[in-house]
C-alpha positions in Angstrom: 6.7 -30.2 16.0 7.7 -26.6 15.3 9.8 -24.6 17.7 8.0 -21.9 19.6 9.2 -18.4 18.7 10.2 -16.2 21.6 12.5 -13.2 21.9 13.4 -10.7 24.4 10.4 -8.5 23.9 10.6 -6.6 27.2 14.1 -5.4 26.3 13.1 -4.2 22.9 9.9 -2.5 24.3 11.8 -0.7 27.1 14.5 0.5 24.6 11.7 1.9 22.5 10.3 3.6 25.6 6.9 2.0 25.1 4.4 0.7 27.7 2.8 -2.6 27.1 -0.4 -0.8 26.3 1.3 1.4 23.7 3.0 -1.5 22.0 -0.3 -3.4 22.0 -2.0 -0.5 20.2 0.9 -0.4 17.6 0.3 -4.1 17.1 -3.4 -3.5 16.6 -4.7 -4.8 19.9 -7.0 -3.0 22.4 -5.5 -4.3 25.6 -1.9 -5.0 26.8 -2.8 -8.7 27.6 -1.2 -10.0 24.4 2.1 -8.1 25.0 2.1 -9.4 28.6 1.6 -13.0 27.3 4.5 -12.6 24.9 6.8 -11.1 27.5 6.0 -13.8 30.0 6.5 -16.5 27.3 2.9 -17.7 27.7 2.1 -17.3 24.1 4.3 -17.9 21.0 4.7 -15.3 18.3 2.9 -15.8 15.0 4.6 -14.8 11.7 2.1 -11.9 11.4 3.0 -10.6 14.8 6.7 -11.1 14.2 6.4 -8.9 11.2 4.4 -6.3 13.3 7.2 -6.3 15.8 9.7 -5.8 13.0 7.7 -2.7 11.9 7.2 -1.4 15.4 10.9 -1.8 16.4 12.4 -1.1 13.0 14.5 -4.3 13.5 14.6 -7.2 11.1 12.8 -10.4 12.2 16.2 -12.2 11.9 17.6 -9.9 14.6 14.5 -10.1 16.8 14.6 -13.9 16.7 18.4 -14.2 16.4 18.7 -17.5 18.2 16.1 -19.2 15.9 17.5 -17.5 12.9 21.0 -18.8 13.6 19.7 -22.4 13.8 17.8 -22.0 10.6 20.7 -20.4 8.8 23.1 -23.1 9.8 20.6 -25.8 8.7 20.2 -24.2 5.3 24.0 -23.8 4.9 24.5 -27.4 5.7 21.9 -28.5 3.2 23.5 -26.3 0.6 26.9 -27.9 1.2 25.3 -31.4 0.8 23.6 -30.4 -2.4 26.8 -28.8 -3.8 28.8 -32.0 -2.9 26.1 -34.1 -4.7 26.3 -32.0 -7.8 30.1 -32.1 -7.8 30.0 -35.9 -7.6 27.7 -36.1 -10.6 30.1 -34.1 -12.8 
């Protein structure tokens, strides 16, 4: 099962001085309901919306979702070490 993607949307939105409605319009929605659902962690963020948030806040997805990114990064680094060790053993 994949992990739900959440981030501190309210903080980013407030720092950008945007209302929920304004952010919804930037994301391409007609009402602020989606933003409210994201802020209240009722709805998980899709990749497409993560990229929209990146564009709206001019902040890389890896920073917006820093907790999830750190987990993924560590996992990839660990796999790379295993692969490297396996290659070294073959030599």
